[in-house]
C-alpha positions, 0 to 999 in steps of 0.5 A, a space after each residue: 298381119 298379126 305378128 303375135 298370132 303368126 308367131 304363136 301359129 308358126 313359132 310353136 310348130 317350129 319349136 316343137 319340131 326342133 326340140 325334143 319333148 324334154 327340152 320343151 318341158 324344160 323351157 316351160 318350167 324356166 318360163 314359169 320360174 321367171 314369171 314367179 320370180 318377177 311377181 315375187 320381186 314386185 311386192 317389196 317395191 310395192 310395199 316400200 312405195 306405199 309406206 313412203 307415200 303414206 309417210 310423205 302424206 303424213 308429214 305434209 298433212 300434219 306438218 302443215 297443220 302444225 304450222 298453221 295452228 302454231 302447235 310447235 313444229 315449225 315455230 322459231 
């Protein structure tokens, strides 16, 4: 028994019978808006993660290099 396919088969039929055409189009529009909002909300987080990761890599890589070759950053 595949629950998803059962819902798609019977759930949509039940919704169509229970709701008017206007209500169905409103639900479709609301679902599309939620998907677009979710996709839009992902980008700032993704960009920040890439920036922070790049900075952390740079600090680690170049910081160790300065310490290793004694160019001033970690000398006491």
